[in-house]
C-alpha positions in Angstrom: 0.0 0.0 0.1 1.1 3.5 -0.7 3.3 4.8 2.2 1.6 8.3 2.3 -1.9 6.6 2.5 -0.7 4.3 5.3 0.5 7.5 7.3 -2.8 9.1 6.7 -5.0 6.2 7.8 -2.5 5.6 10.7 -2.8 8.9 11.8 -6.6 8.8 12.1 -7.1 5.3 13.0 -6.9 5.9 16.8 -9.8 8.2 16.4 -12.0 5.5 14.9 -12.7 4.1 18.3 -14.8 0.9 18.4 -14.3 0.2 14.8 -10.7 -0.3 15.3 -11.3 -1.9 18.8 -8.9 0.4 20.2 -9.2 -1.0 23.7 -8.5 -4.6 22.5 -5.4 -6.5 24.0 -2.5 -7.1 21.7 0.5 -9.6 22.0 3.5 -8.3 19.9 6.0 -10.8 18.7 9.5 -10.3 18.1 12.4 -12.6 17.3 15.9 -10.8 17.0 16.8 -7.3 18.3 20.3 -6.4 16.6 22.3 -3.2 16.0 21.3 -1.3 12.9 23.2 -2.4 9.9 23.7 -6.1 11.1 22.5 -8.7 8.7 19.9 -11.4 9.5 19.3 -14.3 7.3 15.4 -13.4 7.4 14.7 -9.5 7.6 11.2 -10.3 8.7 12.6 -11.6 12.0 15.0 -8.7 12.8 14.3 -5.5 14.6 17.1 -2.9 15.1 18.0 -2.0 18.6 17.2 1.8 17.7 13.8 0.7 16.5 13.0 -1.4 19.4 13.7 1.1 21.8 11.2 3.6 20.0 8.7 0.8 19.9 8.8 0.4 23.7 8.5 4.2 24.4 5.4 4.1 22.0 4.0 1.1 23.7 4.4 2.8 27.1 2.3 5.7 26.1 -0.5 3.8 24.5 -0.8 0.4 26.5 -0.3 -1.2 30.0 2.5 -3.5 29.3 2.0 -6.6 31.3 3.4 -10.2 31.2 1.7 -12.5 29.0 0.1 -14.4 32.0 -1.1 -11.1 33.4 -2.7 -10.2 30.2 -4.8 -13.2 30.0 -6.0 -13.1 33.3 -6.6 -9.0 33.2 -8.3 -9.1 30.0 -11.9 -9.1 31.6 -10.8 -5.8 33.1 -9.7 -4.0 29.7 -13.0 -2.1 29.5 -12.3 0.0 32.7 -11.5 3.1 30.8 -7.8 2.8 31.2 -5.3 2.2 28.5 -5.7 -1.4 26.9 -3.3 -4.3 27.8 -0.4 -5.5 25.9 2.3 -8.2 26.1 5.6 -8.4 24.3 7.0 -11.8 23.5 10.1 -13.1 21.7 10.5 -16.4 19.9 13.6 -18.5 19.8 15.9 -17.0 22.6 18.4 -15.4 20.4 21.5 -14.0 22.4 21.1 -10.7 20.9 17.8 -10.4 22.8 19.8 -10.8 26.1 22.5 -8.3 24.7 20.4 -5.7 23.3 16.5 -6.0 24.2 16.8 -7.0 27.8 18.7 -3.8 29.0 16.2 -1.6 27.2 13.2 -3.6 28.9 14.8 -3.8 32.3 15.5 0.1 32.2 11.7 0.5 31.8 10.8 -2.2 34.2 8.7 -3.8 31.3 8.0 -7.6 31.4 8.2 -9.9 28.3 8.0 -13.5 27.7 10.5 -15.6 25.7 9.8 -18.8 24.2 12.8 -21.0 24.1 13.7 -24.2 21.9 15.1 -25.9 24.9 17.8 -28.0 23.3 19.2 -24.8 21.6 20.0 -23.0 24.8 23.5 -23.0 25.8 24.8 -24.7 22.7 26.3 -23.8 19.4 23.6 -25.3 17.4 22.1 -23.1 14.7 18.7 -23.3 13.0 18.7 -25.2 10.0 17.3 -22.3 7.8 20.2 -20.0 8.9 22.7 -22.6 8.2 21.0 -23.1 4.6 21.4 -19.4 4.2 25.1 -19.3 4.9 25.7 -22.5 2.8 23.7 -21.2 -0.1 26.1 -17.9 0.0 29.2 -20.1 0.1 28.0 -22.3 -2.9 27.6 -19.1 -4.9 30.9 -17.6 -3.8 32.7 -21.1 -4.6 30.6 -21.6 -7.8 30.0 -25.1 -6.8 26.1 -25.6 -7.0 26.1 -27.7 -10.0 28.7 -30.2 -8.6 26.6 -30.6 -5.1 23.3 -31.4 -6.8 24.1 -35.0 -7.6 25.4 -35.5 -4.3 22.2 -34.2 -2.7 19.9 -36.0 -5.0 21.7 -39.4 -4.2 21.4 -38.7 -0.5 17.8 -37.5 -0.3 15.4 -39.6 -2.4 12.4 -37.6 -1.1 13.7 -34.2 -2.5 12.0 -33.1 -5.6 14.1 -32.6 -8.9 16.7 -29.9 -8.1 18.2 -27.6 -10.6 21.3 -25.8 -9.7 19.5 -22.5 -9.2 17.2 -24.6 -6.7 20.3 -24.3 -4.2 19.4 -20.6 -3.6 18.3 -20.0 -0.1 14.5 -19.1 -0.8 13.6 -22.3 -3.0 15.6 -24.5 -0.6 13.8 -23.0 2.5 10.4 -23.2 0.5 10.9 -26.9 -0.1 12.2 -27.8 3.3 9.5 -26.0 5.2 7.3 -28.7 3.6 9.3 -31.8 5.1 9.8 -33.0 8.7 12.3 -30.8 10.5 14.7 -33.7 11.0 15.1 -34.0 7.4 15.8 -30.5 6.9 18.4 -30.6 9.6 19.9 -33.6 7.9 20.0 -31.8 4.4 21.9 -28.9 6.3 24.3 -31.3 7.7 25.0 -32.9 4.2 25.6 -29.5 2.8 28.2 -28.9 5.5 29.9 -32.0 4.9 30.3 -31.1 1.3 31.5 -27.5 2.0 33.4 -28.1 5.2 33.8 -26.0 8.2 34.0 -22.3 8.1 30.8 -21.4 6.1 28.9 -20.7 9.4 30.2 -18.4 11.9 31.7 -19.9 15.0 30.1 -19.3 18.5 26.7 -19.3 20.1 23.6 -17.8 18.4 21.3 -18.5 21.4 21.2 -17.6 25.2 22.8 -19.8 27.7 21.1 -20.8 31.0 23.1 -18.3 33.0 21.5 -15.6 31.0 18.1 -17.1 31.1 18.2 -17.1 34.9 19.6 -13.5 34.8 16.6 -12.4 32.8 14.2 -14.3 34.9 15.4 -12.6 38.0 14.5 -9.3 36.3 10.8 -10.2 35.6 11.2 -11.9 32.2 9.2 -15.1 32.1 9.8 -18.2 29.7 7.8 -20.6 27.7 8.4 -23.7 25.5 8.9 -23.4 21.8 9.6 -27.3 21.4 12.7 -29.0 22.0 14.3 -28.7 18.7 12.3 -25.8 17.0 10.3 -28.6 15.2 7.6 -27.7 12.6 4.8 -29.6 14.3 2.4 -29.6 11.4 5.1 -31.4 9.3 5.8 -34.0 12.2 4.6 -37.4 12.7 2.2 -37.3 15.7 4.6 -39.0 18.1 7.3 -36.7 17.4 5.2 -33.8 17.8 3.9 -35.0 21.2 7.6 -35.6 22.4 8.5 -32.1 21.3 5.6 -30.6 23.1 5.6 -32.7 26.3 9.4 -33.1 26.9 10.2 -29.5 26.3 7.8 -28.5 29.2 9.3 -31.2 31.3 12.9 -30.1 30.5 12.3 -26.4 31.0 10.5 -26.9 34.2 13.2 -29.0 35.6 15.9 -26.6 34.6 14.1 -23.5 35.9 12.5 -25.0 38.9 9.0 -23.5 38.2 5.9 -24.1 36.1 5.9 -23.5 32.4 2.5 -22.0 31.4 3.0 -21.1 27.8 3.8 -22.7 24.6 4.7 -21.1 21.1 4.2 -23.1 17.9 7.2 -22.8 15.7 6.3 -20.8 12.6 2.9 -20.2 14.3 1.6 -23.3 12.5 -1.1 -25.5 14.4 -4.3 -27.5 13.8 -6.8 -28.9 16.2 -4.8 -32.0 16.9 -1.6 -30.1 18.1 -3.7 -27.5 20.1 -5.2 -30.8 21.9 -1.6 -32.2 22.4 -0.5 -28.8 24.0 -3.8 -28.7 26.2 -3.1 -32.4 27.4 0.6 -31.7 28.0 -0.5 -29.3 30.9 0.2 -25.7 29.3 -2.2 -23.0 30.1 -2.2 -21.2 26.8 -0.4 -21.2 23.6 0.6 -18.4 21.0 0.5 -18.5 17.0 1.0 -15.9 14.5 -2.2 -15.2 13.2 -2.3 -11.3 12.7 -5.0 -10.1 15.0 -5.8 -8.5 18.2 -7.2 -10.7 20.9 -10.9 -11.5 20.2 -13.6 -11.8 22.8 -13.8 -15.5 22.6 -10.1 -16.3 22.0 -9.0 -20.0 22.0 -6.3 -20.0 24.6 -4.4 -22.4 22.7 -4.3 -20.4 19.5 -3.6 -16.7 20.8 -3.0 -14.3 17.8 0.1 -12.0 17.8 1.2 -9.0 15.8 4.6 -9.9 14.2 7.0 -6.9 14.6 10.4 -6.1 12.8 12.2 -3.2 11.4 10.1 -3.4 8.2 6.8 -3.2 10.7 8.4 -0.1 12.4 10.5 2.0 9.9 9.1 4.8 8.0 10.3 6.3 4.7 12.9 8.4 6.5 14.3 5.3 8.3 13.0 6.0 11.7 10.3 4.9 13.9 6.8 5.8 12.5 3.9 5.7 15.0 1.3 6.2 12.2 2.4 3.1 10.4 2.0 0.9 13.6 -1.3 2.6 14.2 -2.3 1.7 10.8 -1.3 -2.0 11.3 -3.2 -2.1 14.6 -6.4 -0.8 12.9 -6.0 -3.4 10.0 -5.6 -6.1 12.5 -8.7 -5.2 14.2 -10.7 -5.8 11.1 -9.3 -9.2 9.7 -9.6 -9.4 6.0 -8.8 -12.4 3.6 -10.2 -15.8 2.9 -11.5 -17.4 6.0 -10.0 -20.6 7.1 -11.7 -23.9 6.3 -12.9 -26.2 9.4 -10.4 -29.0 9.9 -11.7 -32.2 8.6 -11.1 -33.9 11.8 -13.4 -32.5 14.6 -12.4 -29.4 16.2 -11.5 -31.1 19.6 -8.6 -32.6 18.0 -9.4 -35.9 19.6 -10.4 -37.9 16.5 -8.1 -40.3 14.7 -7.4 -39.4 10.9 -9.4 -41.9 8.9 -7.7 -42.9 5.7 -9.6 -44.9 2.9 -7.0 -46.6 0.6 -8.9 -47.7 -2.7 -7.4 -50.2 -4.9 -9.1 -52.4 -7.5 -8.2 -55.7 -5.6 -5.5 -57.6 -3.9 -5.1 -61.3 -4.3 -1.8 -61.7 -2.9 0.4 -59.3 -1.2 3.4 -60.6 -3.2 1.9 -59.9 -6.6 3.7 -56.8 -7.1 5.6 -53.7 -5.8 2.5 -51.6 -5.2 0.7 -54.1 -3.0 3.8 -54.8 -0.9 4.3 -51.1 -0.4 0.6 -50.6 0.5 1.0 -53.2 3.1 4.1 -51.3 4.6 2.0 -48.0 4.3 -0.8 -49.4 6.3 1.2 -51.1 8.9 3.3 -47.8 9.3 0.4 -45.9 10.6 0.1 -45.7 14.4 -3.4 -46.7 15.4 -3.5 -44.0 18.2 -3.6 -41.3 15.6 -4.7 -43.0 12.3 -7.6 -45.3 11.3 -6.8 -46.9 8.0 -9.2 -48.9 5.7 -9.1 -50.8 2.6 -11.7 -50.2 -0.2 -11.8 -52.8 -3.0 -13.5 -52.3 -6.2 -14.2 -56.0 -6.4 -13.6 -58.9 -3.8 -10.1 -60.4 -3.3 -10.2 -64.0 -4.5 -6.9 -65.4 -2.9 -7.4 -63.7 0.6 -10.0 -63.2 3.3 -10.6 -60.3 5.7 -8.3 -61.6 8.3 -5.3 -61.7 5.9 -5.6 -57.8 5.7 -4.0 -55.5 8.4 -7.2 -53.3 8.5 -10.8 -53.2 7.9 -12.1 -54.0 4.3 -14.8 -52.6 2.4 -16.0 -54.0 -1.0 -17.6 -51.8 -3.6 -19.0 -54.8 -5.8 -19.4 -58.5 -4.9 -18.8 -59.4 -8.7 -15.6 -59.7 -10.6 -14.7 -56.9 -13.2 -16.2 -58.5 -16.3 -19.7 -58.6 -14.6 -19.5 -54.8 -13.0 -21.9 -52.4 -13.5 -19.6 -49.2 -13.6 -22.3 -46.8 -12.5 -23.1 -49.4 -9.7 -19.6 -49.8 -8.5 -19.2 -45.9 -8.5 -22.6 -45.5 -6.6 -21.8 -48.0 -4.0 -18.2 -46.9 -3.5 -19.6 -43.3 -2.9 -22.3 -44.7 -0.4 -19.4 -46.5 1.6 -17.7 -43.1 1.9 -20.8 -41.4 3.1 -21.4 -44.3 5.7 -17.7 -44.4 7.0 -16.8 -40.8 6.4 -13.0 -40.9 5.7 -11.0 -37.7 6.1 -8.7 -38.8 3.3 -9.4 -41.1 0.3 -6.2 -42.4 -1.4 -6.2 -44.1 -4.9 -3.9 -46.7 -6.4 -3.8 -48.0 -10.0 -5.9 -46.9 -13.1 -9.4 -48.1 -12.0 -9.0 -47.3 -8.2 -8.0 -43.8 -9.4 -10.9 -43.3 -11.6 -13.6 -44.7 -9.4 -12.0 -43.6 -6.1 -11.6 -39.9 -7.0 -15.1 -39.7 -8.5 -16.8 -41.3 -5.6 -14.8 -39.3 -3.1 -16.1 -36.1 -4.6 -19.7 -37.3 -4.9 -19.4 -38.2 -1.1 -17.8 -34.9 -0.4 -14.5 -36.4 1.3 -12.4 -33.5 2.3 -9.1 -34.6 1.1 -8.3 -36.7 -2.2 -4.8 -38.2 -2.8 -3.8 -40.2 -6.0 -0.9 -42.5 -5.8 1.6 -42.8 -8.8 4.1 -45.3 -8.5 5.5 -45.5 -12.0 6.4 -43.0 -14.8 3.0 -43.5 -16.5 3.8 -46.0 -18.9 0.3 -47.1 -19.0 -1.2 -43.9 -20.1 -3.1 -43.9 -23.3 -4.6 -41.0 -25.2 -8.0 -41.8 -23.7 -6.5 -42.0 -20.2 -4.7 -38.6 -20.7 -8.1 -37.0 -21.5 -9.7 -38.8 -18.7 -6.9 -37.7 -16.2 -7.1 -34.2 -17.2 -10.6 -34.2 -15.7 -9.8 -36.4 -12.7 -6.7 -34.3 -11.6 -9.0 -31.2 -11.3 -10.5 -33.1 -8.1 -7.3 -34.1 -6.5 -5.9 -32.4 -3.7 -2.4 -34.2 -3.6 -0.3 -36.7 -5.4 1.9 -39.2 -3.6 4.8 -40.6 -5.7 7.9 -42.8 -4.9 10.5 -41.3 -7.1 11.6 -38.2 -8.9 10.9 -40.1 -12.3 7.3 -40.2 -11.2 7.3 -36.7 -10.1 8.5 -35.4 -13.4 6.1 -37.4 -15.3 3.3 -35.9 -13.2 4.5 -32.4 -13.8 5.7 -32.7 -17.3 2.9 -35.1 -19.0 -0.1 -34.1 -16.9 0.8 -30.5 -15.7 0.5 -31.3 -12.0 1.7 -28.5 -9.7 5.0 -29.3 -8.2 3.9 -28.2 -4.7 1.0 -30.7 -4.8 3.3 -33.6 -5.1 5.0 -35.5 -2.5 7.7 -37.9 -2.9 7.3 -40.8 -0.4 10.1 -43.3 -1.1 9.5 -47.0 -0.7 10.3 -48.9 2.5 12.5 -51.9 2.9 13.3 -54.0 5.8 17.0 -53.4 5.7 17.7 -55.7 8.7 16.0 -58.7 7.0 17.8 -57.8 3.6 21.2 -57.7 5.1 24.3 -59.0 3.2 25.0 -62.6 3.1 28.2 -63.9 4.7 30.4 -66.2 2.5 29.5 -69.2 4.3 25.7 -68.4 3.9 26.2 -67.8 0.3 28.0 -71.2 -0.2 25.4 -72.9 1.6 22.7 -71.7 -0.2 24.3 -72.1 -3.7 24.8 -75.9 -2.6 21.1 -76.3 -1.7 20.1 -74.4 -5.0 22.4 -76.6 -7.0 24.5 -73.6 -8.3 28.3 -73.6 -8.8 30.1 -72.3 -5.9 32.6 -70.0 -7.6 30.9 -68.9 -10.9 28.9 -65.8 -11.7 25.4 -65.8 -10.5 23.1 -63.0 -11.6 19.6 -62.6 -10.1 16.5 -60.8 -11.6 13.6 -60.4 -9.3 10.8 -59.2 -11.6 7.1 -60.0 -12.7 7.5 -61.7 -16.2 5.4 -59.1 -18.0 6.3 -56.9 -21.2 7.4 -53.7 -19.3 9.9 -55.7 -17.3 11.6 -56.9 -20.5 13.1 -60.0 -19.0 13.7 -61.3 -22.7 16.9 -58.9 -22.8 18.4 -60.7 -19.8 17.7 -64.1 -21.7 19.4 -62.9 -24.7 22.3 -61.4 -23.0 22.8 -64.9 -21.3 23.1 -66.5 -24.5 25.8 -64.1 -25.5 27.7 -64.7 -22.3 27.7 -68.6 -22.2 30.7 -68.5 -24.3 32.8 -66.5 -22.3 31.3 -67.8 -19.0 30.1 -71.3 -19.6 29.4 -72.0 -15.8 27.4 -68.7 -15.3 23.9 -69.1 -14.2 21.0 -66.6 -14.3 18.2 -66.9 -11.7 14.7 -65.3 -12.7 12.7 -64.9 -9.6 9.0 -64.0 -10.5 6.1 -65.2 -12.6 3.6 -63.7 -15.1 2.2 -64.2 -18.5 5.6 -64.3 -20.3 6.9 -67.3 -18.4 6.1 -69.8 -20.9 7.5 -67.9 -24.0 10.6 -67.0 -21.9 11.1 -70.6 -20.9 10.8 -71.6 -24.6 13.1 -68.8 -25.6 15.8 -70.0 -23.3 15.4 -73.6 -24.4 15.9 -72.7 -28.1 19.1 -70.7 -27.3 20.5 -73.9 -25.3 20.2 -72.1 -21.9 18.2 -74.8 -20.0 20.9 -75.2 -17.4 22.2 -71.5 -17.6 18.8 -69.7 -17.0 16.9 -71.0 -13.9 13.1 -69.9 -13.4 12.2 -70.0 -9.9 8.6 -68.7 -10.2 7.0 -66.5 -7.5 8.8 -66.5 -4.1 7.3 -65.7 -0.9 11.0 -65.0 0.4 13.4 -63.9 -2.3 16.4 -63.3 0.2 18.1 -66.7 -0.3 18.2 -66.1 -4.0 19.8 -62.8 -3.5 22.1 -64.3 -1.0 23.2 -66.8 -3.4 23.8 -64.1 -6.2 27.0 -61.8 -7.2 25.1 -59.4 -9.2 21.5 -58.0 -9.3 20.1 -57.2 -12.7 16.9 -55.2 -13.6 15.9 -54.9 -17.2 12.7 -52.8 -16.9 11.6 -50.3 -19.6 9.6 -48.5 -17.1 9.8 -48.1 -13.1 8.6 -45.8 -10.5 10.9 -47.0 -7.7 11.8 -50.6 -8.0 11.6 -52.7 -4.8 14.0 -55.3 -6.4 16.7 -52.6 -6.9 15.9 -51.8 -3.1 16.5 -55.4 -2.1 19.7 -55.6 -4.1 21.1 -52.5 -2.5 20.3 -53.7 1.0 21.8 -57.1 0.3 24.9 -55.2 -0.8 24.8 -56.4 -4.2 26.5 -54.7 -7.3 23.9 -53.9 -9.8 23.5 -53.8 -13.5 20.3 -52.0 -14.5 18.5 -50.4 -17.5 19.3 -46.8 -18.0 15.9 -45.4 -17.3 15.6 -42.3 -15.1 14.1 -44.1 -12.1 16.9 -46.8 -11.9 19.6 -44.0 -12.1 18.1 -41.9 -9.4 17.9 -45.0 -7.1 21.3 -46.7 -7.4 25.0 -46.2 -7.9 25.4 -49.0 -10.5 26.2 -49.9 -14.2 23.6 -48.9 -16.5 23.1 -50.6 -19.9 21.0 -49.2 -23.0 17.5 -50.3 -22.3 16.5 -53.2 -24.6 20.0 -53.9 -25.7 21.2 -57.4 -24.8 24.6 -56.9 -26.2 25.3 -53.9 -24.1 23.9 -55.9 -21.0 26.2 -58.8 -21.8 29.2 -56.4 -22.0 28.4 -54.7 -18.9 27.8 -57.8 -16.9 31.1 -59.3 -18.2 33.1 -56.2 -17.4 31.7 -55.9 -13.8 32.2 -59.7 -13.1 36.0 -59.0 -14.2 36.4 -56.1 -11.9 36.3 -57.4 -8.2 37.4 -54.0 -7.0 34.6 -52.4 -8.5 32.1 -54.8 -7.2 33.4 -54.2 -3.6 33.0 -50.5 -3.8 29.4 -50.9 -5.3 28.5 -53.3 -2.3 29.6 -50.9 0.3 27.8 -48.0 -1.5 24.6 -49.6 -2.3 24.2 -50.9 1.3 24.8 -47.6 2.7 22.1 -45.8 0.5 19.7 -48.7 1.3 19.5 -47.4 4.9 17.7 -44.3 3.8 14.7 -46.6 3.1 14.3 -48.3 6.5 10.6 -48.8 7.9 11.2 -46.4 10.6 12.1 -43.5 8.2 9.2 -44.6 6.0 6.8 -44.7 8.9 7.7 -41.2 10.0 7.5 -39.7 6.6 4.1 -41.3 5.9 2.5 -40.1 9.1 4.1 -36.7 8.6 2.4 -36.6 5.2 -1.1 -37.2 6.3 -0.7 -35.0 9.4 0.5 -32.1 7.1 -2.5 -32.7 4.7 -5.0 -32.4 7.3 -3.3 -29.3 8.8 -3.0 -27.6 5.4 -6.6 -28.3 4.6 -7.7 -26.5 7.8 -5.3 -23.4 7.0 -7.1 -23.1 3.6 -3.7 -24.0 1.7 
């Protein structure tokens, strides 16, 4: 808004009386107070010492400045004809607040409340966003951005495709603020490993406990800002509860007095978090909604007015009271789009109900998606989530007790006998009856029927899973998806290849896509010892010292296993004792067996069929092979990696992003044969690949998967109620 107009409106806003709610209480929020000219990574957090001093004098004239606890207890008296109440708060506990703000407050005998991230106090830790700011500057100075990208992409499979310019501070912060705070910290740690020490200034950024106690003895009160400044709406529920409860316990133990108040990092909360704060024993909590305190204020979502130099500074660079008056007036008349009600009830005591829609599941081992869906359902803590499976048609090979959650079926008939309208109607009726908060769909039919039925039933949040690069999409599908995608709130994919397919082929906004990498039991798929390997080879009738290559894949056209059979035929001359294990089944098994027989490979190529436990076959192998023409994120590759197998894989994007392996031209058996022979002839390279693949596989552990999955659904619900 024009500066002159702001000053005019600010000059007269105190005269508007009741319209401006001049008597309403206000809570002012500061972060840092620094000398004029000092740089802060986020200017919206910084107030110059000179402007802060002027603000205190202005507040003393206009308000009765009281502690936050006193303000909340004194609010009923605010209509006594005297000046209104206000409270001054600081988030984070920066050391410069002790050095520069505290002396000014003490000189005026003004109280204030400081909210502390408990495990930053008295340490040299820095917030990840400040570290990222320093690292981004250092990358530009060294001109190293491009060389760092590949390292980051390999280390963090959940990070979206990252161009070199994506390492600028603002896009990095924007993306990392959508992730659990632990992952943002790990991302900053990785950059520090690449850049080495020196990019971040040494020394503490936050107060120590001696300074905290000195301020407390002078009338400053303290509240919790979590343990680790954790963005709670992007956390899984157990992490959020621990950050809320343990920070209060630790703060009370150190200071020896009750902790009444809590501040949500970044001001972000939802009914679930507010209920956790209440149950943890806090009397109130502050957020960052720009407003004066309303008559019926929620004590666990108190609004505050954010203050910084930009808020206080006039055109001449000095404190401008009319500017502050105007913002107070505007805060008294909140504008903008109203927030939506949370899909879970407002008490925050309801579990999040998630309906997973898939056409059918006849066996959990049938494919990667089924395995990952089973892992996803198992990952959800039943104290906070209530998952259900919705099938379009009944499962033929399994009963209800074989599934890890309740099952609903839209049609009692198999697909050829469906009434399409009937299935859609019954699925919508099931949604209306059981009222899921989130519907998430899998596969083509599950998506078409699930999204439409969810919209008919007015389900709040619709998620589509995309676990491949869209190789199945026809022209008709493309037209149908164009309409379906308009009804979707979020897409969940398992790789950057699937992410890029969604953004490029279907124009899905990148900010609506989450990469949830596959999960793998890295303890079960642990590298075999030489003794185990030898024992299993003897049991399977395999030679003890010759090359054994394994391929775990359904025998379908997209997996292109015929390329491996043809490559085996080219290798038997150089490696007559080599063996190729094909683990999996499918419509192409008989043609592939005939192909192998015609090439004289009956002894060299072994068809093992579907196996409920593939680990023995991996333990017997020297090299893992994947010949797919298209993948999202291959479970087979993850299993090879966890077993410490060197890998030769088709050079499709999804494979390249997942493993550090040898890649052959997709569909080219000659190139595959050459790459297998070269790798078998290079034991040193195989050893390095074993170590690297095992290390990368640890990123896909069930624990990390569970944290990410629960964070994702918690974030969806929170963002829905914020209108995002």
